[in-house]
C-alpha positions in Angstrom: 11.4 -52.5 46.5 12.8 -54.8 49.4 9.5 -55.2 51.1 8.3 -57.1 47.8 11.0 -58.5 47.3 10.7 -60.8 50.5 7.1 -61.2 50.0 8.4 -63.2 47.0 10.8 -65.0 48.4 8.4 -66.1 51.7 5.1 -65.6 50.6 2.7 -65.1 53.6 -0.2 -66.8 54.7 -1.7 -63.6 54.6 -1.2 -60.7 52.5 -1.9 -56.8 53.7 -1.8 -54.4 51.0 -3.4 -51.6 48.8 -4.6 -51.4 45.5 -1.4 -50.3 44.0 0.8 -52.3 45.2 -1.2 -55.5 44.1 -1.7 -53.8 40.7 2.5 -54.0 41.1 2.1 -57.4 41.9 0.5 -58.4 39.3 2.9 -57.3 36.6 5.9 -59.5 38.0 5.4 -63.0 36.4 6.6 -64.5 40.1 4.0 -62.4 42.2 1.2 -63.3 39.6 2.3 -67.3 40.8 1.5 -66.4 44.4 -1.4 -64.8 43.5 -2.9 -67.9 42.0 -2.9 -69.5 45.6 -5.5 -66.8 46.8 -8.8 -68.1 48.2 -10.3 -65.1 49.8 -9.7 -61.0 49.0 -11.2 -58.6 52.2 -11.7 -55.2 51.7 -11.7 -53.2 54.3 -13.2 -49.7 54.6 -15.0 -50.4 51.5 -17.0 -47.1 51.4 -13.4 -45.2 50.7 -13.5 -47.0 47.0 -17.0 -46.5 46.0 -17.5 -44.1 42.9 -13.5 -43.5 42.7 -10.7 -44.1 40.4 -8.7 -46.0 43.0 -11.8 -48.2 43.3 -12.3 -48.7 39.4 -8.4 -49.6 40.0 -8.9 -52.3 42.3 -12.1 -53.7 40.9 -10.2 -54.4 37.8 -7.3 -56.2 39.9 -10.1 -58.0 41.4 -11.0 -59.8 38.6 -7.5 -60.2 37.1 -6.8 -61.9 40.5 -9.7 -64.4 40.2 -8.7 -65.3 36.8 -5.5 -66.0 37.7 -6.6 -68.4 40.6 -9.3 -70.1 38.2 -11.3 -70.4 41.0 -14.4 -68.5 42.9 -12.6 -65.9 45.3 -14.7 -65.1 48.2 -14.9 -61.4 48.7 -15.5 -59.7 52.0 -15.7 -56.2 52.2 -15.8 -54.2 55.3 -17.3 -51.1 56.4 -18.9 -49.2 60.1 -20.5 -46.4 57.9 -20.9 -47.6 54.2 -24.3 -46.6 52.5 -26.1 -47.6 50.6 -25.5 -50.9 51.1 -26.6 -52.4 47.7 -24.3 -50.1 45.9 -21.5 -51.4 48.1 -22.2 -55.3 47.2 -22.9 -54.4 43.3 -19.1 -53.4 43.6 -17.8 -55.9 45.6 -19.7 -58.8 43.7 -18.5 -57.3 40.3 -19.6 -59.0 37.1 -18.8 -62.2 35.3 -19.3 -63.2 31.7 -21.8 -66.2 30.6 -21.2 -66.1 26.8 -21.9 -62.4 25.7 -23.7 -61.1 28.6 -22.6 -60.0 32.1 -24.3 -60.8 35.4 -23.7 -59.8 38.8 -22.3 -61.8 41.5 -24.5 -62.7 44.0 -23.6 -61.3 47.5 -25.0 -61.5 50.7 -25.3 -58.2 52.8 -24.6 -58.9 56.5 -25.9 -55.5 58.0 -26.9 -56.7 62.2 -29.4 -53.6 62.9 -28.2 -53.8 66.7 -28.1 -50.6 68.7 -25.2 -50.4 71.0 -24.7 -47.9 73.6 -22.6 -45.3 73.7 -20.5 -43.8 76.5 -18.1 -40.9 76.2 -15.6 -39.3 77.9 -13.3 -36.6 77.4 -9.7 -37.3 79.5 -7.6 -33.9 79.8 -3.9 -35.2 80.5 -3.0 -31.7 82.6 -5.1 -29.3 84.6 -3.3 -26.5 82.7 -2.2 -26.4 79.1 -0.1 -23.1 79.9 1.9 -25.0 82.6 3.4 -27.9 81.3 6.4 -29.6 83.4 8.2 -31.1 80.3 7.6 -28.8 78.2 4.7 -30.7 75.8 1.5 -32.3 76.6 2.9 -35.4 75.0 4.4 -37.1 78.0 1.2 -36.5 79.9 -0.7 -38.2 77.3 1.5 -41.3 77.5 1.2 -41.6 81.3 -2.5 -41.4 80.6 -2.9 -43.9 77.9 -0.8 -46.3 80.2 -3.4 -46.2 82.8 -6.4 -46.7 80.3 -4.7 -49.6 78.8 -4.5 -51.3 82.4 -7.8 -50.3 83.2 -9.5 -52.0 79.9 -9.6 -55.3 78.3 -8.8 -53.7 74.9 -7.9 -50.5 73.7 -8.0 -48.7 70.3 -5.7 -45.5 70.1 -6.2 -43.8 66.5 -3.7 -41.3 65.6 -3.0 -39.0 62.4 -0.3 -41.0 60.8 1.8 -43.9 61.4 4.7 -42.4 62.4 2.6 -41.2 65.5 1.1 -44.3 66.2 4.5 -46.1 66.4 5.9 -43.1 68.5 3.0 -43.3 70.9 3.5 -47.0 71.1 7.2 -46.6 71.8 6.7 -44.3 74.6 3.6 -46.1 76.0 5.6 -49.6 76.5 8.8 -47.2 77.8 6.7 -46.6 80.5 4.8 -49.2 81.4 7.8 -51.0 81.1 6.1 -53.8 79.5 4.7 -54.3 76.0 1.2 -52.7 76.5 1.2 -51.4 72.6 1.9 -53.8 69.3 3.9 -51.7 67.0 1.9 -51.7 63.3 4.7 -51.3 61.2 5.0 -55.1 60.2 1.3 -55.3 59.3 1.3 -52.2 57.3 4.4 -53.7 55.3 2.6 -56.7 54.3 5.4 -59.2 54.5 3.5 -60.6 57.4 0.2 -60.9 59.3 -0.6 -58.9 62.5 -0.1 -61.4 65.4 -1.1 -60.6 69.0 1.3 -61.5 71.6 -0.5 -62.4 75.3 -1.4 -59.3 76.9 -0.4 -57.2 74.0 -2.9 -54.5 72.7 -2.8 -53.2 69.0 -2.4 -49.1 68.3 -3.4 -47.9 65.0 
């Protein structure tokens, strides 16, 4: 509730939200006024929405936003694993009405056929999991992450949930005595866009 109130008070240039939160915004007169200024809609991990009730829910909300804006909103769908592409394109574009008929919106599919080499390494932070000096493997993981982050230009660390990601970021920064990892809470709250700092790397 507080986060939505902050969005209404100071609308962000980039709003990161969910299908459910977007639906709630569409029920608010003040929020609808903000959505009238939308020019782009970016749907990340679009493959997770195809053929689902959540996807249908979002499709309806996208049409409502476009109706509010009274303009053609550019829709961008992102996914590294979506298949088939044409199904995702049809979902993303939706339909527009001309008289009594409905037609599919044209969608350009950008899917470069690039074969990239892959290198897989398994890093084991301790020699023996039965002997943990600090009673947990996590301190060794944090130390290993500091070393890996400093050895590479950019690093992504994937965790099972946001709370773990925040804890990892905080501990890595504490050990490094600098902000190697940028916490992700602000981005998930949707109150402001992600702003990278010099030398910082996102943890997600």
